[in-house]
N, C-alpha and C positions, 0 to 999 in steps of 0.2 A: 504493500500500500504506500509506504514511504517512497519507494522508487518511482511509483506512478505519479505521486505528487511532484517529485523533483523533475521528472520528465515533462509533466504538464507545465510547470513553471518555466522550464527551459524553452518550451515551444512558444508559450505566451510572450516570454522575454524576446524571442527571436522575431516573432511576427509584429511586435511593437516597434521594431526598427524601421526608420523612415525608408531606406532603400527597398525593403520588402513590401511595405505598404504601397509605395509609388508604383512598383512593378505590378503588384496585384491590381491597383486601380487602372493602370494603363491596359493591362490584359482584359480586365472586365469591360472597360469602355470599348475596346476593339471587338470583343465577342458580342457584346450587346448590339453593336452596329451591323453585325453579320446576320441578325435574325430575320432580315427582310430578303434573304438570298433567294427564297422561292419565288418572289415577285420580280426579281431582277435577273440574276444569273441563270436561274432555271425557269423563269416565268414564261418565256415565249419560245421555248424550244431552242432553236439555233440562234435566235436573235436575243440581244440583251434588252431588258426593259428597264429604263431609268425613269424615276419620278420627275426629275428636272429636265424639261425639254432642252435646256442648254447643254446637257450632258451629251446629247446626240451630235451637237456640233463639235464639242471637244473630241468625241469619237471620230468624227469625219476629219477634222484638221489633223489629229494625231495620226490617223491612217494615211493621209496624204503625205505627211512629213516622214512617216516610217517607211513608206514604199519608195519615196524619192530621196531618202537619207544619203548623204548629208545635205542635199539641197533642201531649201525651204520655200516652195512655191507659196506666195502670199496672195496672189490674185485668184479669186474663185468665181468663175462665171456661173456656177450653179446657184449662187445667191444673187439677188438683185438682177436677175436675168432681164434683158440681154446686156446690161451695162457691166455687170460684174462688180465685185467689191472685195475689200479686205476685211478680215475679221477684226472687230474693235479691240479684242483682248490682246495684251502683250503676249510674247511668244513662249515664255519660259515653261509654263505648266505643260502645254501640249508637246513642246520640244522634248521635255524630260520624259514624257510618256513614250514618244517616238524612239528616243534613245534607249530606254529600258526595253522596249519591244525588240529592237534590233540586237541588243546584248543578249537577251534571254533566248532568242531564236537564231542566234549566230548569223544575223543579216537576212533572215527570211521571215519577216513579220507577218502575222495572220490577224484576222479580225478577232478571233477568240483570245489571243494573247493581249492585243491592244485593249479589248473590252474588259478583260480581267484586271489589267492594271488600272484602268479608269474606275472600275468598280471598287477596287481595294484601296486605292490611294486616299480617298477621303476618310474612311474609317481609321487608317493608319495615322494620318496626320492629326485627326481629332483626338485619338487616344494619346498621342505624343504631346499634344497641347497641354495635358495635365501637368507635365514637368515644368514648363515655364510659368504656369499659373502658380504652382507651389513656390517656385523660386522668387517670383515677384512679391508674394505675401511675406515670405521669410525676409526678403530684403527691406520691405517697408516697415514691418512691425517687429520682426525678429521673434515672432510667436509661433512655436512649432505646432501647437494645437490648431490655431486658425489656419496655418498653412496646410496641414493635413486635411482639415475639414474642407478647405477650398478645393483641394485636389479631389476629394471624394465627391463633393457636390458637382464638380465640373463634369463628371461622368455622364450625367443625364440632363444637362441644361437644354431645354427644348429648342432654343434658337439655333444652337449648334447641331443638335441631334438631327434636326430636319434637313440639314445640308450635308450631313456626314455619314449617314448609314449607307450600306452597300448598294442600295437602289438609287442613291442620289447622283453620283457621278459628276458632280460639279466642282469647280475650282475654288469656291469661296472659303472652304475650310483651310486651304493652303494660305490664303491671305491672312486669316486669323492666326494660324500657327506662326507665320513669319512676323506678324505684327506683335505678338506676345514676346518673341525674342528681341525684337527691336525695342519694345518698352523696357524689357528687363535690362538689356545692356545700356540703354540710354539713361535710365535712372541710376543704374549702378555706377556709371561714369560720373554722374553728378554727386552721388554719395562719396565716392573716392576723392572727388575734387574738394569737397568741403572737409573731408577727413585728412587731407594732405597726402593722399596716396596717388599712385600713378593711374591716371584716368584716361590716358590717350588710347590705350589698347582697347578698352571697353567702348570708347566713343567710335573707334574705327569698326568694331564688331557691330555696333548699332547701325552704322552706315551700311555695312554689308547686308544686314537683314532688311533694312528698309528698301535697299536697292533690289534685293531679291523679291520683296513684296511688290514693288512697283513693276517688276518684270512679270509678275503673275496677274496683277489687277491694277489698272490705272487709278482706280478710286482710292488706293492706298494713300494718296495725298491727304485724305481726311485724317488718317492716323498720324501722319507727319505733322499736320497742322495742330492736332491735339498736343503733341509733344512740344512743339514750338510755343504754344500758348502757355504750357507749364513753365518753360524757361522764361517767358515774358513775365509771368507772375513772380518768379524767383528774382528777377531783376529789381522789381519794386520792393520785395521783402528784404532783400540784402543790398539796398541802395548804398549803404555806407561801408560795405565790405568790398572794396575795390578789387582786391586780389581774387576773390571768388567770382566777381562779375567778369573779370578777365578770363578766368578759366571757363565760365559758361560760354563766353564768346568763342573760345577755342574749340569747345565741344561741338557747338553747332556748325563751326567751319569744318571740322573733321568729318562730321556726318554728311553735311550738304555738298561739299566739294567733291568728295568721293562719289556720292550718289549721283549728282548731276553729270559728272564726267562719264561714269559708266553707262548711265541711261542714254546720254547723247551718243556715246560710241556704239552701243547696241542698236539704237535707232538708225544710225548711219550704216552699220554693217548689214542688218537684216534688210532684205530686198523690200523696197517701197514702190507700190504700183499706182497709187492714187494720191490726189491732193489731200484727202482726208487725214492721211497719216503724217502730214507735215506739221500741222498745228492743232488739229481738232481735239478738244477736251475729251470727247467720248471715245477716242481711239488712243492706242499707244503711239505717241507723237512727241515732238520736241516741246510740247507744252509742259509735260511733267518735269523734265530736268530744269526748264526755265522757271517753273513755279517753285521748285525746291530751292534753287539758287536765289531767286528773288526774295523769298521769305527769309532765307538765311542772311542775306545782305541787310535787310531791314533790321533783324535782330542784332546783327553784329554792330551796325551803326548805333543802334539803341544802346547797346552795352558800352560802346565807346563814349557816347554822350554822358552816360552815367559816371564813367571814370573821370571825365573832364569837368563834371559839374559838382560844385560844392553845395549849392542851395537847391532844395527840392523844387521850389517854384520855378527856378531857371530851367531845370530839367523838363518840367511839364511843358514849358513854352517851346523848348527845342523838340520835344517829342511831337507836339502838335504840328510844328513846321515839317518834321520828318514824315509824318503821316500824310500831310497834304502833298508833299513832293513825291512820295511813293505812289499816291493815287494818280497824280499827274503823269508820272513816268509810265505807270501801268496803262493809263488811258491813252497815251500817245502811241503805244505799240499796239496797233489794231488787232493782230491775231491774238495777242495775249489778252487784251481787254475783252474781245468778243467771247473767247473761250472761258475766261474767268466768270463772265456773266452766265454763260451756259452752265457752268458748274454750280453756280448758286441756284439757278432755276431747276437744275437736276435735284438738288437737295430739297427745294421747296415744292417739287412735284407739280410745276405749273404746266407741264406738257400733257396733253390729253392721252398720249400713248402711255407715258409713265403712270399717269393717274388711273389707268385702266388695268394695270398689271397687279396681280395679287400680292407679290412681295413688296410692292410700294404702298400697300394700304396700311392703315393704322393697326397697331397690334391689338388695341382694345376699342370696342364700340359699345354704345349704351345697351344694345340688345343682348350683350354678354352678361349683364347683371340683373336684368328684370325680364320677366317675373321671377320671383325667388323659387328656384327648384334646385335639385342636387347639382346639376351641371353649372348653373349660374353661381351657386354658393362656392363651388370649386374655382370658378373664374375670379370671384372676389378675392379668394385666398391667393390665387396666382398674381392678381393685380397688386395686392399688398406686397408680396415677396418681390415683384418686379421693381417696386419703388425703393427697395432697401438700399441699393448703391447710391441712389439720388439722395435718400434720407441721410445716410452716413456721410455723403459728400457735403451736404449742408451743415451737418454737425461739425465736420472737420473745418469748414470755413469759419464758423463762429468761434470754435475753439482756437483756431489760428489767430483770430483777431484779438482774443483775450490774452493769450499766452505771450510771454516775452520771447525774444528770438532764441535765447539759450535753452528754452523749454520746447521749442517748436520742432516738430518732426516734419522736415521738408519732404520726406518721401510720401507722407500722407496726403500732401497737397496734390501729388500726381494722381492718386486714387480719386480725389475729389474731382479733378478735371476729367478724368476718364469716365467715372461713374455718371457724373452729371451730363457731360457732353454727349457721349455715345448713348447714354440712357435716354436722353430727349430725342435723339435721332431714332433710336429703337422704338420708342413710343409712337413716333410719327410715321415710321416706315418699318415694316417687318424685317426687311432684308438686313438691317443693321443689328438685329438681335444675335446674329452669328458672332459678331465681334463683341457684343455686349455680354454674351454668356459667361465668359470668364469673370468679368466684373460682377455679374449677378451671383455667381458661385461664391465669390469672395464676400459679397454683402451678406449672403445667407450664412456663411461660415462665421462672420463677425456676430451675427444675430444668435447663432447657436452657442458660440462661446460666451456671449453675454448672459444667456439663459443659464448656462452651467455655473457661471460665477455667482449669479443671483441665488440659484438653488443651493450652491455650496455655502453661501453666507447664511441662508435660512436653515440649512441642514445643520450647520455648526451650532446655532442657537438652540435648535430643537434637541440636538444630541445632548447639550449641556443640561437642558431642562429635564430630560429623561434620567440622566445620571443623578441629578439633584434629588429627583423624586424617589429614585431607588435608594439613595443614601438616607433621606429623611424619613421615609415611610416604610422602608424595608420591602417595597413591592419589587418582585422579580420581573425583569423584562422578558416578554415572550420570545419564542424562537423567531416568529415572523418579524417582530420589532427589531430584533438583532440584525436580521438581514437587511431590512429596509432603512433602519435608522443608523446603526453602528457601522455598516459597511462603507468603506471609503469610496466605493464605486457607485453608490446610490445616486448622488447628484448627477453623475454622468449618464446613468441609465435613464433617470427621470427626464433629464434634459433631452436625451436622444429620442425618447418616446414623444415628447411635446413637439420637437422639431419635425419628426416623421409625420405627426398629425398635421402640422402646419404645411408640410410639403405634399400632402395627399394629391393636389392637382397635378403634380409632376408625374405621379404614377399613371394617372389617366392620360395625360398628354403624351407621355412616352409610349404607352400602350397603343394609342391611336396612331402615332407616327410610325411605329414598327408594324402595325397592321395595315398600313396604307397599301392599297392595291396597285394595280398596274397604272402607269401614267396616262394611258389612253384606253379607250374602250376596245373591246375585242373586235368590234366592227371596224374601227379605224385601223387597227393593226392588220386585219385581213385585207382591207382595202389597199393599204400600203404595199403589202406583199403581192397582191394582184397587179397593182400598178408596176411594180418592179418586174414581174414576170411576163406581162402581156402587152404593156404599152410599147410603142416603138423605142428601141434602145437609143441612148444619147451618148455622144463621144466624150472623151477626156475626163472620165469620172474621177480618177485618182490623180490626175495632173491637170486640174481645171483652169489652166492659164489661157486656154482658147475657148471660143464660144461654141457651145453645143447646138444641136439642130433646132430645138424648140423649147419653150418654157411652159409652165403650168401656173394658172391662177388658182389660189387657194386661200383659206383663212390665214391671216398673217401668223397666228400662233401654231400653225401646222407646218411651217416651213422647214424647221430642223428635222422633223420626222420624215418629210417627203424627200429631202435631200439625202438623208442617210439611209433610211430603210427602203424607200421606193427608188432611190438612186436616180432622181430626176431633178432638173432645175426648176426653181420657182422664182416668181418676180419679187417675192418678199419672204422673209423668215422672221424669227423671233427677235432679231436685232432692230426691227421696226424701221422708223424713218431715219435711223442713223446711216443707213446704206444709201448708195447713190441711186438717183432716179426717184420717181414718185410711186414706186410699187406698193409701199405700205398704204399710202392714201388711196390709190386707185383700187386696191384689193377691198377696201371698205366702201369707197365711193360707188363701185360697180353695182352695189345693191340698190342704189337710188336712181340709176339711169332709167329713163322713162320710155326709151325706144330701143329696138334691137340695133339700129344703126349706131347709137351711142355705145352700146356694149361691144359691137364689132370694132369700133374705133379704138377701144382699150385693148382688145385682142391684137389688133394690127400694130399698135404702138409697141407692144412687148413681144411680138412674134410668138404669141401664146397659142397653143394648139388644144389644150384641155383645160377644164375648170372643175375643181372639186367643190361640190355644193353641199352644205349642211345647214342646220337651223341657225339663222342669224339673230333671231328674236331675243334670246337671253342676253346677248351682248349689246342690245340697244338701250340698256339701262346704264351704261357707263360712258365716260367722257369722249370715247372715240366717235360718237355720233356727230361730233363737230366736223368730221371729214365727209359727212353725207351732204346731199344737196340742201340748200336752205329750206326751212319749213318742212323737211321730210317727216319729222316726228309728228308734227301737228296734222299733216295730210294723210299719213299712212299708218300711224301707230297710236294706240290708246292704252290707258292703264286699265288692266283687267285683273281677274282672279286666276291665279295659277294653282299648282298643286298645294294641298293643305291650306287652301284659302289665302295664300300669300299673294300680295299685290305684285304684279309683274307686267311688263309690256306685252301686249297682244296685238296682232295685225288687224287693221280694219279690212273690209272687203276691197277697198281701193288698193291695198298692198299687192293683191294678186294680179293687178293689171301691169305690174312691173315685169320686165323681161326675165330677170333672174329669179324672181319669185315664181313666175310661170314654169321655169325649168324645175325649180325645187318641188313645186306642188303638182304640176300637171304634165311633166315629161316633155314640155315644149309644145304641147298640143293646144289648139284653139279652144277657148272657153268663152263663157259669157262675160268674163272679166277682160280678156285680152286676145289678140290674134295669135296664131301659131308663130313660133320662132322658126325662121326660114333657114338658119345656118347652124343649128345646134342639134346634135342627136345624142341620146343616152347610150352609153356603151357599157356601163356597169352600175350596179347598186349593191349596197351592203345588205346583210341578212336581216337585221332587226329593225323594227319600226322606231321612228322618232316618237318619244313618249309625250310630247307636248299635246295639250288638249284642243288645239284650235285648227286641226287639219280637216279639210273636206274629204280627203282620200287617205288610203294607206300610204304613208310617206316614209321611206326608209331613212335611216340615220345619215347615210352618205350616198351621194350620187355623183357619177363622173360623166361629164359631157365632152364631146369633141366638137371643135369648131371646123366646119367643112364648107366647101364652095356650094354644094348641093346640086343635084340634078335639076334642070330647068325645063319646064314644059310650056310651049306656046301652042295654043289651040283655037279652034273655031267652034262656034255654036250660034244659037239665035241671039240677037241683040239683048243686052241688059238681063241676061239669064244668070241666075246664081249657080256657080260651079262648086260642087261639094266633093271633097277628097277625103278618103279614109284608108288606113291600113292597120292591121292588127299585129301585135308583137308580144313576145313573152320574155321576161327578164331572166337573168342568171339565177334568180331565186323563185322562178315559176310564177311570178306575178304577171298577169296579162293586162295590157292596156291598148287603147286605140289612139293612134295619132290621127288627127283630123284638122282640116282647114277648109276655108271657103273663100271665094273671090267672085266678084261680078264681072261678067263680060261687058265690053264697052258697046258703044252704039253700032259698031260694025260686027259685033259678035266675037271679037278677039279677046283672049285672056292669057295671062302668064301665071305660072305657078313655080314655087321652089319646093323641092322634095329632099329633106335632109337625111332620111333613113334609106338604107338599102333594103329591098324586099326580095332580092334574088340570092343574097348571101347574108351571113351573120354580120351584125354591126358590132364587131369584136365579140362581145358576150351577149348581145341582145338579138334574139332570133326572130325572124319574121314568121308570121302565121298566115299571111295572105299577101297577094300583090296589092299595089295601090288600086283602089276603085275610084274612078273619076267620072262624075255624072252631072248632067244638067237637069235631072228630074224626068227626062224622057229616055235618053240613051245613056249608055255607060261604056267606058273603056277600062280594061285592066292593064296595068303597066308594071313591068318588072324592072327594077333598078338595081344595078350592082355597085359595089364599093368604088370601082374605078370611075363610074359615072358620077358618084358623089364627090370624089376627090378632085376630078377634073372639071366639074361643072358642065357635064354633057347636056346638050339640048335635045329634047324630044318634041316632035310635032304630032298632034292628034287632031282629029276632026270628029267631034261628038255627033255631028249629023250623020256620019257613016258608022257610028258605033252600034252596039247591040241594044235592043229594046230593053228598057228597065222593067223588071217584073213588078206586079202590083204591090208586093210587099216592100220592094225597094222604093217605089214611089211614095208610099205612106211614110217611110222613114225619112225620105227627102223632105216631105212637107213638114214633118216635125222639126227637122233642123232649120228649115226656112222660117218656120214660125218662131223658133227660139232665137233666131238671129245669131247663130253660132259665130263667134269671133267678134261680135259687136260689143263694145264696152257699155253701150247704153242700156242693155238688158240686165236686170238684177236677178233674174231667175237662174238658178244654178243647175247645170246638167252634169251628172256623173259620167264623164266620158271614159272613165277607166273600166267601165263594164260594157261588155259587148251588147249592142242592141239586139 
């Protein structure tokens, strides 16, 4: 028994060691993030399924660079077709993936290896981020317990977890990982500077990590700005410590000069194909090194003015002049000024595109708190915990004001800037919660430590009371009381229970994140695979520096999917209007065009051959409606009741008069709302129905249409006679529909028709069930049209006077169509044309 106790104590003593705990936390964080493997690595068979759409472009760019290694083709004509564009992201992350793929496969990279690296890299980096989180806390407070708690809570912070599980595949965790090391070495250099130790090595290390961060994501300038603001505060706090001010200036020079030079050099070396990558804030360009250097120069001059100033009031005057001069210089350099304004607008979310993206929405909204139910109570707890870094930041601010300089912990001031600055950004936009997560873990750790200290104090008093009562009254303490009261571990256990209750929302959030399904519906995935296998192939897929044969118009947020999984070019992708051309705006605007000629003009502008159509209505409730025609919403959309009684946009009947709405709902056939579309034919539809409640027919989730010249018919009949045309088809999912149109003959009895469907051959996957029937109500002609006729715009001549006599049943049907004015928008009566008469 004694040996067992000794062994147990030895084990406990070993696992209480920091290296063991950190290793255990890192491995736990990594394993936790692998739990979504079934919906990513194994989710779609041979294809990887990532939750983040951007992961598919990382996959594509890494494949391009891996297959062309060591060359780095930067121009990609598969996005922003036909203009082509460069990826906005800096090159390091995808280049690293390409390098690793070539190393692991000995120069023969495959999709499976590249995809596996992209899937595993975020979990690895997120798990390793626990180490700098621990080190930052230890450096700031020197408190082992808070540091260990911070590392523990960092395992499951939702903001980072959502970007770092194996189904994520995005690069944003890399930016946080590098940002943490930059913060660590940055504040370590400042600590060494004030302690009189060698700070230059750590300043250079900070420069290396912020450089690597900016080579992963151009938005890392925000974290650089946070650090610079921290130094700015220290300048004021240590106004009279000239030696320390001088060291701060040297630190910012070490960091910024190295960073600016390396960034500019990489930007110069990496091939540049468009003007956007010269100065554009949204791209990896010369703006980032210029910004880093410009901000450092301002801080350095600021420090110099402090050193040369004796009176504080004189310093304030000089700083005021410095800020005015800095603003004038920045304003005079047009590219710098314009992109600085772009960056501010980006943070303020003034752009309709950014305002419509989920990760740019606010983390909390009023409907998350009311009415009070279990979910909303958990949201309230999460909201309270979310504010902890901001709360402790405010406390540090007031404590710093009260304390004298010799009692001031200048490291705490950094946490104040980090917690408040990134916390406000995280509250305003979800995407910043990735970088806010370590600060949040630290805030919760401080909270947990405070609870332990409070309970320890109360526990000590209660323990003394119990001992006094036992001594005075002779009452023996029960066995349970001995465990709960006299055990030294009781405060820790009680505090841990309270913190776990407080953190209940994190369990549910983590569970929901790890149970998140595939990033796309199975219908979309099957549609993409069909597009890959059956649409005409396009050239230069993995070396896209030349223009392929045609492009596809699709919803802007499907672009990454189509380019990678379907392997086809699109006029826009998830980079939105950052790319060259107006593809983003036109992909939205096309829903509001009111004639087929307008729609054709968009297709001709982009050399587009196909259009992927799905339900646009849910997206008409967000700011991108600004890109539609003026008064579109008032004319075509109204607020109605959707599923579960929730208010949502619903289409008016006038909406179905629009050409693209006609394709979506009626397969391009004439209806009482609109005429038939003359140059578009359905070639594929997905399996499942669109679930929205406002359809007139059975409408599938996705439909793919081809833009064709169409066969053309010139005919003769009696003057002013209505010509009616119909043909029956069956889709790839056995849904039958009738395509029909009508036209009046002129005073001479002549008429012209456009026939977009082939009736003698399959329309790729849409099979004909009958030839075209063309009738004037007396006679009819049957016409068989082949695909070659459709593509070349072949002319057919017919004379209905010489046609076959129309049977009585056909004449009755003709009269019904004549009565309902098929194709006339003036009739409000609806005809279900998708059912055979």
